[in-house]
C-alpha positions, 0 to 999 in steps of 0.5 A: 500822783504816783498811783495814777501814773502806775495805773496808767502804765499798768493799763497800757501794759495790759492793753499791749499784752492783750493785743499781742495775744490776740494777734498771736491767736489770729496768726495761729488760726491763719497758719492752721488754715494754710496747713489744712489747705496744703494737706488737702492739696498734697492728699489730692496730688497723691490720690491722683497718682502724681507720684512720679517724675521724669527726666528727658534729654535734648531730643525730648526722649525719656531718660529716667523715670522716678516712680513707685515700682510699676507706675512709670508708663514709659520704657526706653524702647518706646523712646527709641521707636518714637525717635526713629518715627520722628526722624522718618 
């Protein structure tokens, strides 16, 4: 009787551990796929020249441009001209 109980407990433990291993491997595959997608999106973002951000004030004029050197398309003088033209 003890041998049967031991066999049942051992089988149950093996099944639980097997299920845990399979779930762990599935989670690794999902994580790898998500990592590849994020890497692809970041690479596409970098390739498209999306390496700059800007800050505007209440008048919607550019106050700061955070970009790679020479990549910011605006200057503060442009903002002053546009503001004067809009005030018109």
